[in-house]
N, C-alpha and C positions, 0 to 999 in steps of 0.2 A: 504494500500500500504506500509506504514511504517513497518508493521508487517512482510510482505513478504521480504522486504529488509533486516530486521534484521535476519530473518531465513536464507536467502541466505548468508549473511555475516557470520553467525555462522557455516553454512555448509562449507563455504570456509575456515574458520579458522581451523575447525576440520580436513578437508582434507589436508590443508597445513601443519599442525603440525604433521601429520602422515607420512610425507615423500612421497609426490607425490600422495596422495589419498589412501594410504594403500595398503595392499596386494591385489593381483588380478588385478592390472593395471586399477584402476577406473579412468574414465574420467568424471569430473563434468560438467553437462549441465547447461544451463542458468536457468532452472527450479529448480535447487538445487538437482536434482536426478543424482546420479553417475551410470554410466553403464560400463560394461566390454565387449570388443569384444569377440565374440564367441570362437575364438581360444586361448584367453588369460585367460579364466575363471578357477578359482580354485574350487575344489570340496568342498562342505560344510562339516564340521565335523559331526561326529555321533551326532545326536540330538535325544535322547530317554530318557524316564522316565515316571513318573506318571503325568496324567493330574490333573486338579483341582477337578475332580470327581473321582479320584483314579484308572482310567483305564491306562493300559500300552499303550504307543504310541511311535512309531519310525518313524521319518520323512522319513527314507529310504524306508518305505513301500509305499510311494507315488511316487517312481521313475516311470518315464513315464508320469508324470503329472507336470504341472507348480505349484510350491509351493510358497506361500506368507508367510513369517515369520514376525510376528509383535511382537516386544519386548515392553511390557507395564507393568504398575503397577496401582492398583486401586487408589493410592494416587496421581497419575500424572494428572494434569489438561489438558494438551494437549492430553493425551490418552483418556480422557473423550470426548474431542471434535471430535476426529477421529473415535471413536468406531462405531457410527452409519453409517459412510461412509464405513468402512471396512465390516460391516455386509451386507450392501446393495450390495456392489460389490461381496462379497462372494456368496450371493444368486443368483446374475445375472450370475456369471461365473462358478459355480460349474458343471453345465451340459456340459461345454466346457472343462472340465479337469483341472480346477484350484482348488487347495486345499489351505485352509488357516489354519495356525497353529499359535497360540499365544505362547509367552514365557513370563509367568508372573514372574516378578522379584520384589524383595523388599517387598513382602507381606508374612510375616512369617506364617500367618494363611490363608489357602485356602478359608476360609469362607468369608473374605473381598473381595477376587477376584471373588468368585461365586456371591456375591451380586452385584458387578460391572457388571458381565455378564448378570444377570437378569435385572438390571436397564436399560442397553443399548441394550438388546435383542440379545446378542452375542451367536450364536449357534455353531460356529466352536470350536474345542478343543484347550485348552491351556495347555502347560506343566507348572507345578509348579516348579519354580526355584528361591526360596527366596534368595539364596546366589549368584546368577548370575553365577554359575559354567558353565552352558551351553554356556553363552556368551563368557566365557574365553577360550572355545575350538576353537574359530575362530582365524585365523591368525591375528597377530598384525596389527592394522590399519583397520581391516574390521568392527568391532563393538567396541564401548566403553561402559563399564558398567555405565558410567556417562551420557550417551546420551540416554535418554528415552523420548519419544518413538523413536524406530528405526525400519526400515523395510527393509527386503531383499526379492528379488525375485530369486528363484532357477529355472533353466531351467529343462527340462525333464530328463536330466542326473544327476541332483543333484548338478549342479555347480552354483556358485553365478553370476547372470547376472546383477543385479541392486541393488542399495542401496539408502535409504533416511535416514538421521540423523535428521529428523524433522517431526512434525506431518503432515499428509497428508489429503487433502480433496478428495472427490470422483474423480474429474477429474484428479488430479495428480496421484492418485493410479492407475486409469485405464491406464494413459499414461505410467506408469512404467511396467504394466503387459502386455499390448497388443503386444508390439514388441516381447516379449519372447514367448507369446502364438502363434504368427504368424510363429515362426520358425518351421522348420521340419527337 
């Protein structure tokens, strides 16, 4: 319980320091997940590059589907905790049109990140972003390069619908995705 209170306090502090929750009109819920009303959502920036396995990937190619973006690093203990939950939810929801994309930051060598994926059974692609340049494309207050892990949910139009600036368990991750998935 103390751990959850600390995570919530940290989320509130980050949201509070960014001027009302950051770009896009975020409203922080009691669960530490920030959401944006459908009419107030901002378009996510162009996120494209090479994956950890050297393939080209553009998140825009997933328009029409709900996209979960997870910013992580192989060196990050909370990322290790949430990895199995993300993979389980990815497997459960991919047939319903939910795509997961990781953004691997802080790992200068892709080999460390690929070892992480293997260890935790992560099968969805991750963009390799050792210098956090992709994160810096987001509007100020949306993501912070110092806050790892972070997770965003994009709606079918590529707009930012929800955000978490803390590690997520399976239940929290599902509660973040399901309302966006239910939208039509």
